[in-house]
VORO-492561 format. One line per field, with one value per residue (C-alpha): residue in one letter; y, x, z; residue number from 1. Coordinates in nm, 4 decimals. Layout:
BEGIN
aa	(A,...)
v	(Y,...)
u	(X,...)
w	(Z,...)
i	(NUM,...)
REM end
This chain:
BEGIN
aa	(M,V,A,P,E,N,R,D,A,G,V,R,Y,L,F,G,I,S,F,I,M,S,A,M,F,G,V,L,I,P,V,V,P,V,Y,A,F,H,L,G,A,T,Q,F,V,L,G,L,I,G,S,V,P,A,A,T,Y,A,A,F,T,I,L,L,G,G,L,W,D,R,L,A,K,K,T,P,I,I,A,F,C,L,L,Y,S,G,V,C,L,L,F,S,F,T,V,S,P,L,Q,I,V,I,L,K,V,L,E,G,F,S,W,S,L,F,W,P,P,V,E,A,S,I,A,D,R,T,T,A,S,D,K,M,V,S,N,F,G,I,S,W,S,S,G,G,A,L,G,V,F,L,S,G,F,A,L,E,L,N,R,P,K,E,I,F,R,L,V,S,F,S,S,L,I,L,A,L,T,S,F,L,V,I,K,E,R,R,T,E,K,V,E,F,R,K,R,K,K,V,N,P,A,T,T,K,I,L,L,M,H,K,E,A,W,L,S,A,A,I,Y,A,F,G,Q,N,I,V,F,A,L,F,P,A,Y,A,E,I,K,S,I,P,G,L,M,I,G,V,Y,I,S,L,L,I,A,G,R,T,L,A,F,W,I,F,R,K,I,R,I,K,K,I,S,S,I,G,A,A,L,M,S,L,G,S,L,P,M,A,F,T,T,G,V,P,M,L,A,V,G,S,F,S,L,G,L,G,A,G,L,L,Y,S,A,A,F,K,R,V,M,T,A,D,A,D,R,R,G,L,Y,A,G,I,F,E,G,S,L,G,I,G,L,L,S,P,V,V,A,G,A,L,A,E,R,F,L,N,A,P,Y,I,L,G,S,I,G,T,A,C,A,F,L,W,F,T,L,R,P,S,P,R,K)
v	(-2.3939,-2.1949,-1.9625,-1.5903,-1.6060,-1.8575,-1.6200,-1.7828,-1.9040,-2.2145,-2.3043,-2.2541,-2.4817,-2.7484,-2.7418,-2.7601,-3.0516,-3.2357,-3.1930,-3.3043,-3.6048,-3.7208,-3.6879,-3.8999,-4.1585,-4.1517,-4.2407,-4.5515,-4.6645,-4.8755,-4.9168,-5.1126,-5.3841,-5.4299,-5.4527,-5.7054,-5.9029,-5.9363,-6.0525,-6.3401,-6.2025,-6.3895,-6.2113,-6.2763,-6.1355,-5.8300,-5.7857,-5.8239,-5.5585,-5.3256,-5.4016,-5.4306,-5.0571,-4.9859,-5.2016,-5.0221,-4.6865,-4.7445,-4.8618,-4.5728,-4.2931,-4.3936,-4.4470,-4.1229,-3.9047,-3.7381,-3.6339,-3.3832,-3.1752,-3.1401,-3.1602,-2.9644,-3.0868,-2.9921,-3.2787,-3.5691,-3.4179,-3.4051,-3.7549,-3.8815,-3.7328,-3.8943,-4.2345,-4.2409,-4.1480,-4.4441,-4.6856,-4.5820,-4.6165,-4.9696,-5.0577,-5.0252,-5.3064,-5.5582,-5.8916,-6.0650,-5.9825,-6.0650,-5.7820,-5.5446,-5.6568,-5.5825,-5.2382,-5.1677,-5.2054,-4.9200,-4.7198,-4.7419,-4.6194,-4.3313,-4.2005,-4.2060,-3.9323,-3.7140,-3.6805,-3.6290,-3.3530,-3.1860,-3.1965,-3.0745,-2.7977,-2.6729,-2.6778,-2.4857,-2.2172,-2.1636,-2.1149,-2.4592,-2.4444,-2.6099,-2.3989,-2.5253,-2.8873,-2.8320,-2.6623,-2.9246,-3.2074,-3.0497,-2.9967,-3.3584,-3.5264,-3.3257,-3.4231,-3.7863,-3.7467,-3.5987,-3.8695,-4.1568,-4.0030,-3.9867,-4.3449,-4.4634,-4.3346,-4.4852,-4.8260,-4.7922,-4.7142,-5.0281,-4.8828,-4.9082,-4.8957,-4.5519,-4.4351,-4.5507,-4.3656,-4.0464,-4.0478,-4.1181,-3.8190,-3.5918,-3.6882,-3.6127,-3.2637,-3.2108,-3.3003,-3.0176,-2.7634,-2.8589,-2.7919,-2.4487,-2.3379,-2.4702,-2.2368,-2.3510,-2.1246,-2.0246,-2.2385,-2.5399,-2.5491,-2.8957,-2.9501,-3.2662,-3.1823,-3.4409,-3.5999,-3.5474,-3.8507,-3.9385,-3.8558,-3.9702,-3.6469,-3.7110,-4.0700,-3.9474,-3.6998,-3.9772,-4.1977,-3.9089,-3.9148,-4.2833,-4.1909,-3.9960,-4.2879,-4.5286,-4.2860,-4.2683,-4.6487,-4.7035,-4.4323,-4.6244,-4.9712,-4.9246,-4.7339,-4.9475,-5.2625,-5.0802,-4.9328,-5.2620,-5.5133,-5.3464,-5.2668,-5.6335,-5.7435,-5.5055,-5.6523,-5.9991,-5.8618,-5.7121,-5.3522,-5.1240,-4.9637,-4.6142,-4.6954,-4.8365,-4.4946,-4.3232,-4.5282,-4.4712,-4.1038,-4.0736,-4.2198,-3.9571,-3.6825,-3.7722,-3.7555,-3.4154,-3.2836,-3.3934,-3.1894,-2.8859,-2.9072,-2.9887,-2.6200,-2.5485,-2.8147,-2.8448,-3.1947,-3.4110,-3.7712,-3.6808,-3.9939,-4.2047,-4.0473,-4.1046,-4.4722,-4.5307,-4.3802,-4.5941,-4.9094,-4.8481,-4.7437,-5.0681,-5.2989,-5.2276,-5.3431,-5.6849,-5.7438,-5.5512,-5.4217,-5.1740,-4.8255,-4.6222,-4.8336,-4.8538,-4.4799,-4.3921,-4.6464,-4.5192,-4.1589,-4.2504,-4.4424,-4.1452,-3.8937,-4.0956,-4.1422,-3.7686,-3.6912,-3.9449,-3.8084,-3.4441,-3.4999,-3.7026,-3.4700,-3.1581,-3.3184,-3.4218,-3.1127,-2.8718,-3.0694,-2.9638,-2.7313,-2.8680,-3.2255,-3.1784,-3.3857,-3.6699,-3.6531,-3.6387,-3.9511,-4.1409,-4.0183,-4.1388,-4.4605,-4.5186,-4.4710,-4.7242,-4.9810,-4.9375,-4.9736,-5.3322,-5.4454,-5.5775,-5.8682,-6.0131,-5.9150,-6.0697,-6.3997,-6.4044,-6.3214,-6.6420,-6.8276,-6.5631,-6.2941,-6.0390,-6.1013,-5.8005,-5.5503,-5.7303,-5.7231,-5.3504,-5.2918,-5.4999,-5.3401,-4.9858,-5.0818,-5.2012,-4.8682,-4.6902,-4.8734,-4.7886,-4.4194,-4.4004,-4.5804,-4.4385,-4.1023,-3.7973,-3.7212,-3.4142,-3.1203)
u	(3.2935,3.3926,3.1455,3.2295,3.2763,3.5597,3.8217,4.1158,4.3603,4.4240,4.0547,4.0413,4.3411,4.1841,3.8693,4.0856,4.2994,3.9821,3.8487,4.1705,4.2383,3.8787,3.9101,4.2250,4.0651,3.7546,3.9597,4.0839,3.7433,3.6595,4.0170,4.1499,3.8778,3.8768,4.2567,4.2447,3.9735,4.1953,4.4793,4.2547,4.0761,3.7600,3.4487,3.5600,3.9070,3.7485,3.5448,3.8611,4.0343,3.7428,3.7314,4.0956,4.1708,3.8487,3.9563,4.2904,4.1238,3.8599,4.1159,4.3564,4.1002,3.9506,4.2898,4.4401,4.1285,4.2113,4.5563,4.4121,4.2783,4.6317,4.8768,4.9384,4.7397,4.9792,5.2244,4.9773,4.8335,5.1804,5.2599,4.9383,5.0268,5.3714,5.2469,4.9551,5.1903,5.4115,5.1181,4.9819,5.3263,5.3572,5.0125,5.1655,5.4116,5.1643,5.1228,4.8762,4.5599,4.7427,4.9890,4.6965,4.5455,4.8735,4.8996,4.5383,4.6333,4.8817,4.6296,4.3766,4.6343,4.7338,4.3759,4.3481,4.6134,4.4126,4.0388,4.0187,4.2855,4.1281,3.7779,3.8905,4.1010,3.8142,3.5754,3.8307,3.8782,3.5141,3.1746,3.0189,2.6878,2.4727,2.6614,3.0005,2.8776,2.7330,3.0428,3.2795,3.0622,3.0381,3.4141,3.5185,3.2130,3.2254,3.5910,3.4921,3.2233,3.4745,3.7300,3.4863,3.3562,3.7119,3.7694,3.5282,3.7681,4.0586,3.8903,3.8337,4.2046,4.2920,4.6204,4.5864,4.9592,4.9892,4.6858,4.8441,5.1660,4.9821,4.7907,5.1148,5.2881,4.9884,4.9868,5.3577,5.2939,5.0216,5.2698,5.4925,5.2107,5.0776,5.4198,5.4297,5.0673,4.9299,5.0223,4.9843,4.7708,4.9231,4.6702,4.7869,5.1473,5.2598,5.1882,5.1956,4.9451,4.8319,4.5169,4.2020,4.0313,3.7030,3.4411,3.0785,2.9659,3.1932,3.0727,2.7148,2.7882,2.9389,2.6330,2.4058,2.5553,2.4957,2.2572,2.5389,2.7808,2.5207,2.4376,2.8057,2.8391,2.5265,2.6374,2.9613,2.8013,2.5759,2.8234,3.1311,2.9560,2.9086,3.2588,3.4315,3.2236,3.0107,3.2903,3.3918,3.0259,2.9508,3.2417,3.0920,2.7546,2.9276,2.8550,3.1040,3.3792,3.2561,2.9102,3.0629,3.2176,2.8883,2.6861,2.9276,2.9650,2.5831,2.5957,2.8485,2.6591,2.3482,2.5557,2.6945,2.3438,2.2403,2.5262,2.4106,2.0445,2.1261,2.1575,1.8163,1.5979,1.4590,1.3154,1.2795,1.3975,1.6331,1.8337,1.5213,1.4805,1.8473,1.8357,1.5158,1.6680,1.9792,1.7734,1.5663,1.8706,2.0578,1.7936,1.8324,2.1946,2.0782,1.8116,1.8792,2.1432,1.8997,2.0444,1.7473,1.6976,2.0674,2.1074,1.8101,1.9134,2.2719,2.1571,1.9047,2.1672,2.4031,2.1322,2.0364,2.3992,2.4619,2.1669,2.2890,2.6438,2.5370,2.3115,2.5773,2.8683,2.6820,2.5816,2.9330,3.1153,2.8833,2.8667,3.1799,3.4504,3.7070,3.6656,3.6361,3.9457,3.8171,3.4713,3.6192,3.8215,3.5164,3.3095,3.5671,3.6087,3.2340,3.2694,3.5522,3.3344,3.0668,3.3311,3.3935,3.0750,3.2435,3.4156,3.0767,2.9180,3.2057,3.1681,2.7979,2.8777,3.0823,2.7479,2.4976,2.6492,2.3738,2.3576,2.5751,2.3223,2.0335,2.2397,2.2960,1.9245,1.8293,2.0948,1.9900,1.6208,1.6905,1.8599,1.5530,1.3305,1.5613,1.5812,1.2044,1.0855,1.3262,1.2470,1.4139,1.7464,1.7590,1.9664)
w	(-2.1173,-1.8114,-1.6402,-1.6365,-1.2597,-1.3033,-1.4471,-1.2735,-1.5392,-1.3310,-1.3410,-1.7167,-1.7547,-1.5309,-1.7437,-2.0548,-1.9405,-1.8315,-2.1855,-2.3551,-2.1303,-2.1678,-2.5458,-2.5498,-2.3224,-2.5429,-2.8490,-2.6684,-2.5334,-2.8435,-2.9678,-2.6676,-2.6527,-3.0328,-3.0305,-2.7450,-2.9255,-3.2316,-3.0045,-2.8925,-2.5845,-2.4822,-2.3539,-1.9952,-2.0622,-2.2258,-1.9095,-1.7044,-1.9147,-1.8447,-1.4709,-1.3619,-1.3907,-1.2029,-0.9086,-0.8854,-0.9341,-0.6657,-0.4106,-0.4568,-0.4904,-0.1563,0.0114,-0.1176,-0.1037,0.2289,0.1032,-0.1422,0.1499,0.2899,-0.0007,-0.3186,-0.6201,-0.9006,-0.8427,-0.8769,-1.1968,-1.3546,-1.2249,-1.3867,-1.7247,-1.7198,-1.6024,-1.8463,-2.1285,-2.0410,-2.0195,-2.3593,-2.5168,-2.3751,-2.5171,-2.8629,-2.7839,-2.6380,-2.8133,-2.5801,-2.3830,-2.0569,-2.1195,-2.1702,-1.8387,-1.6576,-1.8140,-1.7218,-1.3544,-1.3974,-1.5954,-1.3124,-1.0622,-1.2898,-1.3143,-0.9331,-0.9348,-1.1724,-1.1134,-0.7338,-0.7294,-1.0345,-0.8833,-0.5417,-0.6970,-0.9153,-0.6182,-0.4076,-0.6724,-0.7727,-0.6164,-0.5731,-0.7597,-1.0268,-1.2824,-1.1653,-1.1728,-1.5195,-1.6614,-1.5245,-1.6532,-1.9960,-2.0138,-1.9620,-2.1153,-2.4386,-2.4636,-2.4279,-2.6947,-2.9379,-2.8629,-2.9113,-3.2351,-3.3670,-3.2527,-3.5202,-3.7851,-3.5898,-3.6018,-3.9761,-4.0262,-3.8234,-3.6940,-3.3148,-3.2386,-3.3962,-3.1978,-2.8708,-2.9508,-3.0457,-2.7154,-2.5292,-2.6881,-2.6194,-2.2518,-2.2298,-2.3689,-2.1069,-1.8318,-1.9543,-1.9874,-1.6414,-1.4935,-1.6578,-1.6219,-1.2916,-1.0096,-0.6510,-0.4401,-0.1091,0.0743,-0.1292,-0.0076,0.0821,0.4485,0.6537,0.9207,1.1674,1.0363,1.2404,1.3817,1.2194,1.4793,1.4917,1.3269,1.0272,1.0007,1.0071,0.7280,0.5130,0.5692,0.4767,0.1268,0.0558,-0.2272,-0.3921,-0.3585,-0.5039,-0.7867,-0.8778,-0.8724,-1.0874,-1.3298,-1.3849,-1.3696,-1.6734,-1.8864,-1.8382,-1.9568,-2.2876,-2.2986,-2.2176,-2.4125,-2.6788,-2.9305,-2.9630,-2.9451,-3.2335,-3.4317,-3.3868,-3.5029,-3.8132,-3.7152,-3.8994,-3.6936,-3.7796,-3.6406,-3.3204,-3.2653,-3.3497,-3.0985,-2.8124,-2.9009,-2.8883,-2.5382,-2.4340,-2.6183,-2.4157,-2.0985,-2.1989,-2.2685,-1.9192,-1.7731,-1.9722,-1.8658,-1.5018,-1.4145,-1.5713,-1.4106,-1.0603,-1.0365,-0.7293,-0.7573,-1.0431,-0.9612,-1.0277,-1.3712,-1.4498,-1.3486,-1.5491,-1.8647,-1.8215,-1.7759,-2.0885,-2.2907,-2.2243,-2.3717,-2.7486,-2.7360,-2.6196,-2.8829,-3.2028,-3.4413,-3.5979,-3.6309,-3.4952,-3.1812,-3.0996,-3.1528,-2.9299,-2.6674,-2.6547,-2.6200,-2.3482,-2.1513,-2.1644,-2.0725,-1.7651,-1.6662,-1.6856,-1.4571,-1.1998,-1.2060,-1.1800,-0.8799,-0.6979,-0.7782,-0.6673,-0.3381,-0.2364,-0.3651,-0.1808,0.1441,0.3322,0.1992,0.4466,0.3219,-0.0537,-0.1237,0.0932,-0.0641,-0.4142,-0.3324,-0.2039,-0.4988,-0.7509,-0.5519,-0.5839,-0.9581,-0.9524,-0.7758,-1.0416,-1.3119,-1.1961,-1.3735,-1.6930,-1.5167,-1.4170,-1.7475,-1.9425,-1.7564,-1.8460,-2.2088,-2.2383,-2.2400,-2.3534,-2.5722,-2.5070,-2.1297,-2.0295,-2.1615,-1.9893,-1.6688,-1.7163,-1.7590,-1.4536,-1.2330,-1.3168,-1.2815,-0.9255,-0.8538,-0.9956,-0.7476,-0.4560,-0.5483,-0.6013,-0.2888,-0.0304,0.1385,-0.0121,0.1633,0.3829,0.2608)
i	(1,2,3,4,5,6,7,8,9,10,11,12,13,14,15,16,17,18,19,20,21,22,23,24,25,26,27,28,29,30,31,32,33,34,35,36,37,38,39,40,41,42,43,44,45,46,47,48,49,50,51,52,53,54,55,56,57,58,59,60,61,62,63,64,65,66,67,68,69,70,71,72,73,74,75,76,77,78,79,80,81,82,83,84,85,86,87,88,89,90,91,92,93,94,95,96,97,98,99,100,101,102,103,104,105,106,107,108,109,110,111,112,113,114,115,116,117,118,119,120,121,122,123,124,125,126,127,128,129,130,131,132,133,134,135,136,137,138,139,140,141,142,143,144,145,146,147,148,149,150,151,152,153,154,155,156,157,158,159,160,161,162,163,164,165,166,167,168,169,170,171,172,173,174,175,176,177,178,179,180,181,182,183,184,185,186,187,188,189,190,191,192,193,194,195,196,197,198,199,200,201,202,203,204,205,206,207,208,209,210,211,212,213,214,215,216,217,218,219,220,221,222,223,224,225,226,227,228,229,230,231,232,233,234,235,236,237,238,239,240,241,242,243,244,245,246,247,248,249,250,251,252,253,254,255,256,257,258,259,260,261,262,263,264,265,266,267,268,269,270,271,272,273,274,275,276,277,278,279,280,281,282,283,284,285,286,287,288,289,290,291,292,293,294,295,296,297,298,299,300,301,302,303,304,305,306,307,308,309,310,311,312,313,314,315,316,317,318,319,320,321,322,323,324,325,326,327,328,329,330,331,332,333,334,335,336,337,338,339,340,341,342,343,344,345,346,347,348,349,350,351,352,353,354,355,356,357,358,359,360,361,362,363,364,365,366,367,368,369,370,371,372,373,374,375,376,377,378,379)
REM end
């Protein structure tokens, strides 16, 4: 999972915690919406549950992004583990969809303390390259694939409260191991330096990466509609809980494969290919419950999403070593903006149950046209 060049124990731990946290989150991807559905959540409320953490996440990753270039990264990672543990424990005591929505606000904030510091820290400690992008993507995405696969069995057991408590305890353990294992590098000592003013050159650099920001948003846009709404939609369509886990795990497996092949391919307009695969992959969910089509569609959606993410992540993490924390914050904020899609999709689903997946296909198709018709960005 970690390249031979990345021997630093801290890097190995960061890859490991990315895998484990993604696995735990993956377990909850289908469990939370199905649990909320059985508590009486409508399609719109399910969309709200999927979007509320994204709004919080996007706001705080962008606001806090610049801090990770100046402050130590160990503290926010530990704070995330503790806060996420508390949120998951409280999930087990919820009795209404509204309570889940409130907790999702805190969940979104907690994740804003995790991914940008982890990404910036890995980029600081390794050589930024296709291999680094690939290894990092594989580490967290394979964890997600494992977690979602296991969630199918969790849904069959129909014991969500115990699942929430298990994830809570696991996150608490990770807080302890992070405290013991992560060592601050000397260059990461807490310093409160005066922040530089953003000059025209910096603004120009940010604008140069607009394709990366859009790629990140579209990557999240298409996926989160599935994560937030498909589990309950599948329940309505009488798809077994085990198969719900299989379909979403195929999506994440396709995404993980994309991370693996990213280092091996040299294709122009890779973002166009990713958007096209996502658009085509969304359609089967709208029109069929057949196993082969849903399986192929899920895998295609994930494969396209992985290509979009890889291209965007490499571009921003190799752009400017002095601003990696800022770029990681904007990158994750762009993901957060894309993750808002379920609130619109859920509103549409109140009238047309299959509309979210048509929306996902149309949105990613529009991105495909934009990526294809615009001139290639300069290096």
